[in-house]
VEXDOKOL-666735 format. One record per residue: x, y, z of N, C-alpha, C in turn. Coordinates in nm, 2 decimals. Example, Ala and Ser with C-alpha at 12.3 -4.5 7.8 and 13.67 -1.06 7.14 Angstrom:
REM VEXDOKOL-666735
SITE     n_px     n_py     n_pz    ca_px    ca_py    ca_pz     c_px     c_py     c_pz
SITE     1.32    -0.57     0.78     1.23    -0.45     0.78     1.32    -0.33     0.78
SITE     1.28    -0.22     0.71     1.37    -0.11     0.71     1.29     0.00     0.79
This chain:
REM VEXDOKOL-666735
SITE     n_px     n_py     n_pz    ca_px    ca_py    ca_pz     c_px     c_py     c_pz
SITE     0.54     1.66    -0.53     0.43     1.68    -0.63     0.33     1.56    -0.62
SITE     0.20     1.59    -0.63     0.10     1.49    -0.63     0.07     1.44    -0.77
SITE     0.07     1.30    -0.78     0.04     1.25    -0.91    -0.12     1.24    -0.92
SITE    -0.19     1.22    -0.81    -0.33     1.21    -0.81    -0.38     1.32    -0.70
SITE    -0.48     1.40    -0.74    -0.54     1.49    -0.65    -0.69     1.47    -0.65
SITE    -0.75     1.43    -0.54    -0.89     1.41    -0.53    -0.95     1.53    -0.46
SITE    -1.04     1.60    -0.52    -1.09     1.72    -0.47    -1.24     1.71    -0.44
SITE    -1.27     1.71    -0.31    -1.41     1.71    -0.26    -1.50     1.61    -0.34
SITE    -1.45     1.49    -0.34    -1.52     1.38    -0.42    -1.63     1.32    -0.34
SITE    -1.75     1.32    -0.40    -1.87     1.26    -0.34    -1.92     1.15    -0.43
SITE    -1.97     1.04    -0.37    -2.03     0.94    -0.45    -2.14     0.87    -0.37
SITE    -2.26     0.87    -0.43    -2.37     0.80    -0.36    -2.41     0.68    -0.45
SITE    -2.46     0.57    -0.39    -2.53     0.46    -0.46    -2.67     0.46    -0.40
SITE    -2.76     0.53    -0.46    -2.89     0.54    -0.40    -2.88     0.62    -0.27
SITE    -2.94     0.57    -0.16    -2.93     0.65    -0.04    -2.80     0.63     0.04
SITE    -2.72     0.53    -0.01    -2.59     0.50     0.06    -2.48     0.60     0.01
SITE    -2.42     0.66     0.11    -2.30     0.75     0.08    -2.18     0.67     0.09
SITE    -2.11     0.66    -0.03    -1.98     0.59    -0.03    -1.86     0.68    -0.01
SITE    -1.87     0.80    -0.06    -1.76     0.90    -0.04    -1.83     1.03    -0.01
SITE    -1.78     1.09     0.10    -1.84     1.21     0.15    -1.74     1.33     0.15
SITE    -1.74     1.40     0.04    -1.66     1.53     0.03    -1.51     1.50     0.06
SITE    -1.46     1.39     0.00    -1.32     1.35     0.03    -1.22     1.42    -0.06
SITE    -1.12     1.48     0.01    -1.01     1.54    -0.06    -0.88     1.47    -0.02
SITE    -0.79     1.44    -0.11    -0.67     1.37    -0.08    -0.57     1.38    -0.19
SITE    -0.44     1.41    -0.16    -0.33     1.41    -0.25    -0.25     1.29    -0.24
SITE    -0.21     1.23    -0.35    -0.12     1.11    -0.35     0.01     1.15    -0.41
SITE     0.12     1.15    -0.33     0.25     1.20    -0.37     0.31     1.11    -0.48
SITE     0.38     1.17    -0.57     0.45     1.10    -0.68     0.57     1.03    -0.62
SITE     0.60     0.91    -0.67     0.72     0.84    -0.64     0.72     0.77    -0.50
SITE     0.61     0.76    -0.44     0.60     0.71    -0.30     0.51     0.58    -0.31
SITE     0.52     0.51    -0.20     0.42     0.40    -0.17     0.32     0.46    -0.07
SITE     0.19     0.46    -0.11     0.09     0.53    -0.04    -0.01     0.42     0.01
SITE    -0.03     0.41     0.14    -0.12     0.31     0.19    -0.26     0.37     0.20
SITE    -0.36     0.31     0.14    -0.50     0.35     0.15    -0.57     0.25     0.24
SITE    -0.60     0.30     0.36    -0.65     0.21     0.47    -0.79     0.24     0.51
SITE    -0.86     0.14     0.57    -0.99     0.16     0.61    -1.06     0.03     0.63
SITE    -1.16     0.02     0.72    -1.24    -0.10     0.74    -1.32    -0.14     0.61
SITE    -1.37    -0.26     0.61    -1.46    -0.30     0.50    -1.58    -0.20     0.49
SITE    -1.61    -0.16     0.36    -1.72    -0.07     0.34    -1.68     0.08     0.37
SITE    -1.56     0.11     0.39    -1.52     0.25     0.42    -1.52     0.34     0.30
SITE    -1.51     0.29     0.18    -1.51     0.37     0.06    -1.38     0.36    -0.02
SITE    -1.29     0.28     0.02    -1.16     0.26    -0.05    -1.18     0.22    -0.19
SITE    -1.25     0.11    -0.21    -1.27     0.05    -0.34    -1.34     0.15    -0.43
SITE    -1.44     0.22    -0.38    -1.51     0.32    -0.46    -1.42     0.43    -0.51
SITE    -1.33     0.48    -0.42    -1.23     0.58    -0.46    -1.14     0.52    -0.57
SITE    -1.09     0.40    -0.55    -1.00     0.34    -0.65    -1.07     0.33    -0.78
SITE    -1.20     0.29    -0.78    -1.27     0.28    -0.91    -1.30     0.42    -0.98
SITE    -1.31     0.52    -0.90    -1.32     0.65    -0.95    -1.19     0.70    -1.01
SITE    -1.08     0.67    -0.95    -0.95     0.70    -1.00    -0.93     0.63    -1.14
SITE    -0.98     0.51    -1.15    -0.96     0.43    -1.27    -1.08     0.46    -1.37
SITE    -1.16     0.55    -1.34    -1.27     0.59    -1.43    -1.37     0.47    -1.46
SITE    -1.37     0.38    -1.36    -1.47     0.27    -1.37    -1.61     0.32    -1.33
SITE    -1.61     0.41    -1.24    -1.73     0.48    -1.20    -1.70     0.63    -1.19
SITE    -1.80     0.71    -1.20    -1.79     0.86    -1.20    -1.85     0.91    -1.07
SITE    -1.78     1.01    -1.01    -1.83     1.07    -0.89    -1.96     1.15    -0.91
SITE    -2.04     1.17    -0.81    -2.15     1.26    -0.82    -2.11     1.40    -0.83
SITE    -2.00     1.43    -0.76    -1.95     1.57    -0.76    -1.80     1.56    -0.72
SITE    -1.73     1.67    -0.74    -1.58     1.67    -0.71    -1.51     1.63    -0.83
SITE    -1.38     1.62    -0.82    -1.29     1.60    -0.94    -1.17     1.52    -0.90
SITE    -1.11     1.45    -1.00    -0.98     1.38    -0.98    -0.88     1.43    -1.08
SITE    -0.77     1.48    -1.04    -0.66     1.53    -1.13    -0.55     1.43    -1.14
SITE    -0.49     1.42    -1.25    -0.38     1.33    -1.28    -0.27     1.42    -1.33
SITE    -0.16     1.43    -1.25    -0.05     1.52    -1.29    -0.10     1.66    -1.31
SITE    -0.19     1.71    -1.23    -0.24     1.85    -1.23    -0.35     1.88    -1.33
SITE    -0.41     1.78    -1.40    -0.52     1.81    -1.49    -0.62     1.70    -1.48
SITE    -0.75     1.73    -1.52    -0.85     1.63    -1.51    -0.81     1.49    -1.57
SITE    -0.83     1.39    -1.50    -0.79     1.26    -1.55    -0.87     1.21    -1.67
SITE    -0.81     1.15    -1.77    -0.87     1.11    -1.89    -0.86     0.96    -1.90
SITE    -0.92     0.90    -2.00    -0.91     0.76    -2.03    -0.77     0.72    -2.07
SITE    -0.70     0.81    -2.14    -0.56     0.79    -2.18    -0.47     0.78    -2.06
SITE    -0.50     0.86    -1.96    -0.43     0.85    -1.83    -0.44     0.72    -1.77
SITE    -0.57     0.67    -1.77    -0.60     0.54    -1.71    -0.51     0.43    -1.77
SITE    -0.48     0.44    -1.90    -0.39     0.34    -1.97    -0.25     0.34    -1.91
SITE    -0.21     0.45    -1.83    -0.08     0.45    -1.77    -0.09     0.40    -1.63
SITE    -0.20     0.35    -1.59    -0.22     0.30    -1.45    -0.23     0.15    -1.46
SITE    -0.16     0.08    -1.36    -0.17    -0.06    -1.35    -0.26    -0.09    -1.23
SITE    -0.37    -0.16    -1.25    -0.47    -0.18    -1.14    -0.49    -0.33    -1.12
SITE    -0.46    -0.37    -1.00    -0.49    -0.51    -0.96    -0.60    -0.51    -0.85
SITE    -0.72    -0.54    -0.90    -0.84    -0.54    -0.80    -0.83    -0.65    -0.71
SITE    -0.90    -0.64    -0.60    -0.91    -0.75    -0.50    -0.98    -0.87    -0.56
SITE    -1.08    -0.84    -0.64    -1.15    -0.95    -0.71    -1.07    -0.98    -0.84
SITE    -1.00    -1.09    -0.84    -0.91    -1.12    -0.95    -0.99    -1.16    -1.07
SITE    -0.93    -1.12    -1.19    -1.01    -1.13    -1.31    -0.95    -1.21    -1.42
SITE    -0.88    -1.32    -1.40    -0.82    -1.39    -1.51    -0.92    -1.49    -1.57
SITE    -0.91    -1.51    -1.70    -0.99    -1.61    -1.77    -0.94    -1.75    -1.75
SITE    -1.02    -1.83    -1.68    -0.97    -1.96    -1.63    -0.94    -2.06    -1.74
SITE    -1.01    -2.05    -1.85    -0.99    -2.14    -1.96    -0.87    -2.11    -2.05
SITE    -0.82    -1.98    -2.05    -0.71    -1.94    -2.13    -0.58    -1.99    -2.08
SITE    -0.48    -2.01    -2.17    -0.35    -2.04    -2.12    -0.28    -1.91    -2.06
SITE    -0.19    -1.94    -1.97    -0.13    -1.83    -1.89    -0.06    -1.73    -1.99
SITE     0.03    -1.78    -2.07     0.10    -1.69    -2.16     0.01    -1.62    -2.26
SITE    -0.08    -1.69    -2.31    -0.18    -1.62    -2.41    -0.25    -1.51    -2.34
SITE    -0.30    -1.53    -2.22    -0.37    -1.43    -2.15    -0.29    -1.31    -2.11
SITE    -0.16    -1.34    -2.06    -0.07    -1.24    -2.02    -0.04    -1.15    -2.14
SITE    -0.02    -1.21    -2.26     0.01    -1.13    -2.38    -0.11    -1.04    -2.42
SITE    -0.23    -1.10    -2.41    -0.36    -1.02    -2.44    -0.37    -0.90    -2.35
SITE    -0.35    -0.92    -2.22    -0.37    -0.81    -2.12    -0.26    -0.71    -2.14
SITE    -0.14    -0.75    -2.17    -0.03    -0.65    -2.19    -0.06    -0.57    -2.31
SITE    -0.11    -0.63    -2.42    -0.14    -0.55    -2.54    -0.26    -0.46    -2.52
SITE    -0.35    -0.49    -2.43    -0.46    -0.40    -2.40    -0.41    -0.27    -2.34
SITE    -0.29    -0.28    -2.28    -0.23    -0.16    -2.22    -0.13    -0.09    -2.31
SITE    -0.14    -0.13    -2.44    -0.07    -0.05    -2.54     0.07    -0.11    -2.58
SITE     0.11    -0.22    -2.53     0.24    -0.28    -2.57     0.22    -0.35    -2.70
SITE     0.33    -0.35    -2.78     0.33    -0.43    -2.90     0.35    -0.58    -2.86
SITE     0.32    -0.67    -2.96     0.34    -0.81    -2.93     0.48    -0.84    -2.89
SITE     0.57    -0.78    -2.96     0.72    -0.81    -2.93     0.75    -0.76    -2.80
SITE     0.71    -0.63    -2.77     0.74    -0.57    -2.63     0.68    -0.66    -2.52
SITE     0.56    -0.70    -2.54     0.49    -0.78    -2.44     0.56    -0.91    -2.42
SITE     0.59    -0.98    -2.52     0.65    -1.11    -2.51     0.79    -1.10    -2.44
SITE     0.87    -1.00    -2.48     1.00    -0.98    -2.42     0.99    -0.95    -2.27
SITE     0.90    -0.86    -2.24     0.89    -0.82    -2.10     0.83    -0.93    -2.01
SITE     0.73    -1.00    -2.07     0.67    -1.11    -1.99     0.77    -1.22    -1.97
SITE     0.85    -1.25    -2.06     0.95    -1.35    -2.05     1.05    -1.32    -1.93
SITE     1.08    -1.19    -1.93     1.17    -1.14    -1.82     1.11    -1.16    -1.68
SITE     0.98    -1.13    -1.67     0.90    -1.14    -1.55     0.89    -1.29    -1.51
SITE     0.86    -1.37    -1.61     0.84    -1.51    -1.58     0.97    -1.57    -1.53
SITE     1.08    -1.53    -1.58     1.21    -1.58    -1.54     1.24    -1.53    -1.40
SITE     1.21    -1.40    -1.37     1.24    -1.34    -1.24     1.16    -1.41    -1.13
SITE     1.04    -1.46    -1.16     0.95    -1.53    -1.07     0.97    -1.68    -1.07
SITE     1.06    -1.73    -1.16     1.08    -1.87    -1.17     0.96    -1.95    -1.22
SITE     0.88    -1.89    -1.31     0.75    -1.96    -1.35     0.75    -1.98    -1.50
SITE     0.87    -2.00    -1.57     0.87    -2.02    -1.71     0.78    -2.14    -1.76
SITE     0.77    -2.24    -1.67     0.70    -2.36    -1.71     0.55    -2.34    -1.71
SITE     0.50    -2.22    -1.66     0.36    -2.20    -1.65     0.30    -2.14    -1.78
SITE     0.38    -2.10    -1.88     0.34    -2.03    -2.00     0.22    -2.10    -2.07
SITE     0.23    -2.23    -2.08     0.13    -2.30    -2.16     0.03    -2.37    -2.07
SITE     0.03    -2.35    -1.94    -0.07    -2.40    -1.85    -0.20    -2.32    -1.86
SITE    -0.31    -2.38    -1.84    -0.44    -2.30    -1.82    -0.45    -2.24    -1.68
SITE    -0.51    -2.13    -1.67    -0.52    -2.06    -1.54    -0.59    -2.15    -1.44
SITE    -0.69    -2.23    -1.49    -0.76    -2.32    -1.40    -0.67    -2.43    -1.34
SITE    -0.56    -2.45    -1.39    -0.46    -2.55    -1.34    -0.38    -2.49    -1.22
SITE    -0.39    -2.35    -1.21    -0.30    -2.29    -1.11    -0.37    -2.28    -0.97
SITE    -0.29    -2.28    -0.87    -0.35    -2.25    -0.73    -0.38    -2.10    -0.72
SITE    -0.44    -2.06    -0.61    -0.48    -1.92    -0.60    -0.35    -1.83    -0.59
SITE    -0.25    -1.88    -0.52    -0.13    -1.80    -0.51    -0.05    -1.79    -0.65
SITE    -0.06    -1.90    -0.72     0.01    -1.90    -0.86    -0.06    -1.80    -0.95
SITE    -0.20    -1.81    -0.95    -0.27    -1.71    -1.03    -0.25    -1.57    -0.99
SITE    -0.23    -1.55    -0.86    -0.20    -1.42    -0.81    -0.07    -1.36    -0.86
SITE     0.03    -1.45    -0.88     0.15    -1.40    -0.94     0.13    -1.35    -1.08
SITE     0.05    -1.42    -1.16     0.02    -1.38    -1.30    -0.05    -1.25    -1.30
SITE    -0.15    -1.23    -1.20    -0.22    -1.11    -1.19    -0.13    -0.99    -1.16
SITE    -0.03    -1.01    -1.07     0.06    -0.91    -1.04     0.15    -0.87    -1.16
SITE     0.20    -0.97    -1.23     0.28    -0.94    -1.35     0.20    -0.87    -1.45
SITE     0.08    -0.91    -1.48     0.00    -0.84    -1.59    -0.04    -0.70    -1.54
SITE    -0.03    -0.67    -1.42    -0.06    -0.53    -1.37     0.05    -0.44    -1.39
SITE     0.18    -0.49    -1.38     0.29    -0.40    -1.38     0.38    -0.41    -1.51
SITE     0.34    -0.51    -1.60     0.43    -0.54    -1.71     0.45    -0.42    -1.80
SITE     0.35    -0.33    -1.82     0.37    -0.22    -1.91     0.43    -0.10    -1.84
SITE     0.49    -0.12    -1.73     0.56    -0.01    -1.65     0.48     0.11    -1.63
SITE     0.36     0.10    -1.57     0.28     0.21    -1.55     0.34     0.31    -1.45
SITE     0.31     0.44    -1.46     0.37     0.54    -1.37     0.29     0.53    -1.24
SITE     0.17     0.48    -1.24     0.09     0.46    -1.11     0.04     0.32    -1.11
SITE     0.06     0.26    -1.00     0.01     0.12    -0.98    -0.08     0.12    -0.85
SITE    -0.20     0.06    -0.87    -0.29     0.05    -0.76    -0.31    -0.10    -0.73
SITE    -0.27    -0.14    -0.61    -0.27    -0.28    -0.57    -0.36    -0.30    -0.46
SITE    -0.47    -0.37    -0.48    -0.57    -0.39    -0.38    -0.55    -0.53    -0.31
SITE    -0.51    -0.53    -0.19    -0.48    -0.66    -0.12    -0.39    -0.75    -0.20
SITE    -0.27    -0.70    -0.23    -0.18    -0.77    -0.32    -0.12    -0.90    -0.25
SITE    -0.12    -0.91    -0.12    -0.06    -1.02    -0.05    -0.16    -1.13    -0.02
SITE    -0.29    -1.11    -0.06    -0.39    -1.21    -0.03    -0.36    -1.34    -0.11
SITE    -0.37    -1.45    -0.04    -0.35    -1.58    -0.11    -0.20    -1.63    -0.12
SITE    -0.11    -1.54    -0.07     0.03    -1.58    -0.08     0.08    -1.64     0.05
SITE     0.17    -1.74     0.04     0.24    -1.79     0.16     0.35    -1.68     0.19
SITE     0.41    -1.70     0.31     0.51    -1.59     0.35     0.63    -1.57     0.25
SITE     0.67    -1.68     0.19     0.78    -1.67     0.10     0.74    -1.58    -0.02
SITE     0.63    -1.61    -0.08     0.58    -1.54    -0.20     0.54    -1.40    -0.17
SITE     0.48    -1.38    -0.05     0.45    -1.25     0.00     0.57    -1.16     0.01
SITE     0.68    -1.22     0.06     0.81    -1.14     0.07     0.86    -1.11    -0.07
SITE     0.84    -1.20    -0.17     0.88    -1.18    -0.30     0.81    -1.06    -0.36
SITE     0.68    -1.05    -0.34     0.60    -0.94    -0.39     0.64    -0.81    -0.32
SITE     0.67    -0.81    -0.19     0.71    -0.69    -0.12     0.84    -0.64    -0.18
SITE     0.93    -0.73    -0.21     1.06    -0.68    -0.27     1.04    -0.62    -0.41
SITE     0.95    -0.68    -0.48     0.92    -0.63    -0.62     0.85    -0.49    -0.61
SITE     0.77    -0.47    -0.51     0.70    -0.34    -0.49     0.81    -0.24    -0.46
SITE     0.90    -0.27    -0.37     1.01    -0.17    -0.34     1.10    -0.15    -0.46
SITE     1.12    -0.25    -0.54     1.21    -0.23    -0.66     1.14    -0.14    -0.76
SITE     1.01    -0.16    -0.78     0.93    -0.07    -0.87     0.93     0.07    -0.82
SITE     0.92     0.09    -0.69     0.93     0.23    -0.63     1.06     0.29    -0.67
SITE     1.17     0.21    -0.65     1.30     0.26    -0.68     1.32     0.30    -0.82
SITE     1.24     0.24    -0.91     1.25     0.27    -1.05     1.16     0.39    -1.09
SITE     1.09     0.45    -0.99     1.02     0.57    -1.01     0.87     0.56    -1.01
SITE     0.81     0.44    -0.99     0.67     0.42    -0.99     0.61     0.47    -0.86
SITE     0.48     0.52    -0.87     0.40     0.55    -0.76     0.31     0.44    -0.73
SITE     0.29     0.40    -0.61     0.21     0.28    -0.58     0.11     0.31    -0.47
SITE    -0.01     0.28    -0.50    -0.12     0.29    -0.40    -0.14     0.14    -0.35
SITE    -0.13     0.13    -0.22    -0.14    -0.01    -0.16    -0.27     0.00    -0.07
SITE    -0.37    -0.07    -0.11    -0.49    -0.09    -0.03    -0.49    -0.22     0.04
SITE    -0.48    -0.22     0.17    -0.46    -0.35     0.24    -0.50    -0.34     0.39
SITE    -0.53    -0.45     0.44    -0.56    -0.46     0.59    -0.43    -0.51     0.66
SITE    -0.33    -0.54     0.59    -0.20    -0.60     0.65    -0.12    -0.48     0.70
SITE    -0.14    -0.45     0.83    -0.07    -0.33     0.89     0.08    -0.35     0.90
SITE     0.13    -0.48     0.90     0.27    -0.50     0.90     0.33    -0.46     0.77
SITE     0.27    -0.49     0.66     0.31    -0.44     0.53     0.31    -0.29     0.52
SITE     0.21    -0.23     0.58     0.20    -0.08     0.58     0.32    -0.02     0.64
SITE     0.36    -0.07     0.76     0.47    -0.02     0.83     0.60    -0.04     0.76
SITE     0.61    -0.16     0.69     0.73    -0.19     0.62     0.75    -0.12     0.49
SITE     0.64    -0.10     0.42     0.65    -0.05     0.28     0.61     0.10     0.26
SITE     0.51     0.15     0.33     0.44     0.27     0.30     0.52     0.39     0.35
SITE     0.53     0.49     0.26     0.59     0.62     0.30     0.48     0.71     0.37
SITE     0.36     0.71     0.31     0.25     0.78     0.36     0.12     0.70     0.36
SITE     0.02     0.74     0.44    -0.10     0.66     0.44    -0.22     0.76     0.45
SITE    -0.34     0.71     0.42    -0.46     0.78     0.44    -0.56     0.68     0.50
SITE    -0.63     0.71     0.61    -0.73     0.63     0.66    -0.87     0.68     0.63
SITE    -0.95     0.60     0.57    -1.08     0.64     0.53    -1.18     0.56     0.61
SITE    -1.29     0.63     0.65    -1.40     0.55     0.72    -1.53     0.62     0.70
SITE    -1.63     0.55     0.67    -1.76     0.60     0.63    -1.75     0.71     0.52
SITE    -1.66     0.69     0.43    -1.65     0.78     0.31    -1.58     0.91     0.34
SITE    -1.53     0.92     0.46    -1.46     1.05     0.50    -1.31     1.02     0.53
SITE    -1.23     1.12     0.50    -1.09     1.11     0.54    -1.07     1.13     0.69
SITE    -1.01     1.03     0.76    -0.99     1.04     0.90    -0.86     1.10     0.93
SITE    -0.75     1.05     0.87    -0.62     1.10     0.89    -0.53     1.07     0.77
SITE    -0.43     1.15     0.74    -0.34     1.12     0.64    -0.20     1.18     0.67
SITE    -0.10     1.13     0.62     0.04     1.18     0.64     0.14     1.07     0.64
SITE     0.26     1.11     0.68     0.37     1.01     0.68     0.35     0.91     0.79
SITE     0.39     0.79     0.76     0.37     0.68     0.86     0.44     0.70     0.99
SITE     0.57     0.74     0.98     0.64     0.77     1.11     0.58     0.89     1.18
SITE     0.54     0.99     1.11     0.48     1.11     1.18     0.35     1.07     1.25
SITE     0.27     0.99     1.19     0.14     0.94     1.25     0.17     0.85     1.37
SITE     0.26     0.76     1.36     0.29     0.68     1.47     0.35     0.76     1.59
SITE     0.43     0.86     1.56     0.48     0.94     1.66     0.37     1.03     1.73
SITE     0.28     1.08     1.64     0.17     1.16     1.69     0.08     1.08     1.79
SITE     0.06     0.95     1.77    -0.02     0.87     1.85     0.06     0.80     1.96
SITE     0.18     0.82     1.97     0.27     0.76     2.07     0.25     0.83     2.21
SITE     0.31     0.77     2.31     0.30     0.83     2.44     0.43     0.89     2.49
SITE     0.52     0.92     2.39     0.65     0.99     2.41     0.74     0.92     2.51
SITE     0.74     0.79     2.50     0.83     0.71     2.59     0.95     0.65     2.50
SITE     1.05     0.62     2.57     1.17     0.55     2.51     1.20     0.42     2.59
SITE     1.26     0.33     2.52     1.30     0.20     2.58     1.45     0.20     2.59
SITE     1.50     0.19     2.71     1.65     0.19     2.74     1.69     0.05     2.79
SITE     1.78    -0.01     2.72     1.83    -0.14     2.76     1.98    -0.12     2.80
SITE     2.01    -0.16     2.92     2.14    -0.14     2.98     2.19    -0.26     3.06
SITE     2.32    -0.26     3.08     2.38    -0.37     3.16     2.46    -0.31     3.28
SITE     2.43    -0.35     3.40     2.51    -0.31     3.52     2.57    -0.43     3.59
SITE     2.61    -0.41     3.71     2.67    -0.53     3.78     2.58    -0.64     3.81
SITE     2.45    -0.61     3.81     2.35    -0.71     3.84     2.29    -0.78     3.72
SITE     2.34    -0.73     3.60     2.29    -0.80     3.48     2.23    -0.70     3.38
SITE     2.15    -0.75     3.29     2.08    -0.68     3.18     1.94    -0.63     3.22
SITE     1.91    -0.51     3.19     1.78    -0.45     3.23     1.72    -0.37     3.11
SITE     1.59    -0.37     3.12     1.51    -0.29     3.02     1.42    -0.20     3.10
SITE     1.42    -0.07     3.06     1.33     0.03     3.13     1.26     0.11     3.02
SITE     1.13     0.14     3.05     1.06     0.24     2.97     1.05     0.37     3.04
SITE     1.10     0.48     2.98     1.11     0.60     3.04     1.05     0.72     2.96
SITE     1.00     0.82     3.03     0.96     0.94     2.95     1.07     1.00     2.87
SITE     1.05     1.04     2.75     1.15     1.09     2.66     1.18     1.23     2.69
SITE     1.31     1.26     2.71     1.35     1.40     2.73     1.35     1.47     2.59
SITE     1.36     1.60     2.59     1.35     1.68     2.47     1.45     1.63     2.36
SITE     1.57     1.60     2.40     1.67     1.55     2.30     1.72     1.41     2.34
SITE     1.68     1.36     2.45     1.72     1.22     2.49     1.85     1.22     2.56
SITE     1.93     1.32     2.55     2.07     1.32     2.60     2.07     1.32     2.75
SITE     1.98     1.39     2.82     1.98     1.39     2.96     1.95     1.26     3.02
SITE     1.86     1.18     2.96     1.83     1.05     3.01     1.95     0.96     3.00
SITE     2.01     0.96     2.88     2.13     0.88     2.86     2.24     0.92     2.96
SITE     2.26     1.05     2.98     2.37     1.10     3.06     2.35     1.05     3.21
SITE     2.22     1.05     3.25     2.20     1.01     3.39     2.23     0.86     3.41
SITE     2.21     0.78     3.32     2.25     0.64     3.33     2.40     0.62     3.31
SITE     2.46     0.69     3.22     2.60     0.68     3.20     2.68     0.72     3.33
SITE     2.62     0.82     3.40     2.69     0.86     3.53     2.69     0.75     3.63
SITE     2.59     0.65     3.62     2.59     0.54     3.71     2.69     0.43     3.67
SITE     2.76     0.45     3.56     2.86     0.36     3.52     2.81     0.23     3.45
SITE     2.68     0.24     3.40     2.63     0.13     3.33     2.66     0.13     3.18
SITE     2.65     0.01     3.12     2.67     0.00     2.98     2.54     0.01     2.90
SITE     2.53     0.11     2.81     2.40     0.12     2.73     2.40     0.03     2.62
SITE     2.31    -0.06     2.61     2.30    -0.16     2.50     2.21    -0.10     2.38
SITE     2.10    -0.04     2.42     2.02     0.02     2.31     1.93     0.13     2.37
SITE     1.89     0.22     2.28     1.80     0.33     2.32     1.71     0.36     2.20
SITE     1.58     0.34     2.22     1.49     0.37     2.10     1.36     0.42     2.14
SITE     1.31     0.51     2.05     1.18     0.57     2.08     1.07     0.46     2.06
SITE     0.97     0.45     2.15     0.86     0.36     2.14     0.75     0.43     2.07
SITE     0.70     0.37     1.96     0.59     0.42     1.89     0.49     0.31     1.87
SITE     0.36     0.35     1.87     0.25     0.24     1.85     0.26     0.18     1.72
SITE     0.20     0.06     1.71     0.19    -0.01     1.58     0.08     0.06     1.50
SITE     0.09     0.05     1.37    -0.02     0.10     1.28    -0.15     0.03     1.31
SITE    -0.15    -0.10     1.34    -0.27    -0.17     1.37    -0.34    -0.11     1.49
SITE    -0.26    -0.07     1.60    -0.33    -0.01     1.72    -0.39     0.12     1.68
SITE    -0.32     0.20     1.60    -0.37     0.33     1.56    -0.50     0.31     1.48
SITE    -0.50     0.22     1.39    -0.61     0.19     1.30    -0.73     0.15     1.39
SITE    -0.72     0.06     1.48    -0.83     0.02     1.57    -0.88     0.14     1.65
SITE    -0.79     0.22     1.71    -0.83     0.33     1.79    -0.91     0.43     1.71
SITE    -0.87     0.47     1.59    -0.94     0.57     1.51    -1.07     0.52     1.46
SITE    -1.07     0.39     1.42    -1.20     0.34     1.36    -1.30     0.32     1.48
SITE    -1.25     0.27     1.59    -1.34     0.25     1.71    -1.40     0.39     1.76
SITE    -1.31     0.49     1.76    -1.36     0.62     1.80    -1.46     0.68     1.71
SITE    -1.44     0.65     1.58    -1.54     0.69     1.48    -1.67     0.63     1.49
SITE    -1.67     0.50     1.53    -1.80     0.43     1.55    -1.87     0.48     1.68
SITE    -1.79     0.51     1.78    -1.85     0.56     1.90    -1.92     0.70     1.89
SITE    -1.87     0.78     1.79    -1.92     0.91     1.77    -2.04     0.91     1.68
SITE    -2.07     0.80     1.61    -2.19     0.79     1.52    -2.32     0.80     1.60
């Protein structure tokens, strides 16, 4: 079932076409990667889903009906342009933002305390945001995005500003939130995170949908149907790249007949970064 359905969405800003008849379904309970180069229309689409801006034509459905402002309150949105008030204290601001999303003061405080403990940042409660580094402020932004347990979370470049340790912490939290039933839209240029986290993706360029589907399905579609075989014989360890048979068994059987030891056998699939570059470059050449 799709939690969000975008149907023939068009959006212009004067003569500039930001979205061009874009239709897209976002599956419930999945991590969905929204990909595209800068200026492709991703942010415009996210803002339309959040009712920050209105499309010129087309519609957006939330759980099968036209999205309303009440539905937006069930969405957690972390924009790429971070929006914390620098002069406010961290705890005071987190409480304010949580209550804007409908939490009572008691609910907000209890849940925020749990998140601060989970992230090991209890001592930040009375600090001002301007005292925090970019990565520290990013943690607060993430917490205030998810604290009200939204059914849909939209995270725009959530790993920006994090060192590898804290980026890994956020990745684990994203996976945990998915396990708890949340749907997550991940807009990012980090293709490694896409391969690691996303169940499905959509690539948008020049306001149009280029491709969408399961990550593994897309990688397989753009692969060259080869496998990597690592084996050991009397002369030592070897690695060979071979055309993949229909079921793979005939390739393995041929090597086993030679009396070699099979160490590993895996399908070779292209990286999402290579597919991204290929599709975007092809799109530019066709213009």
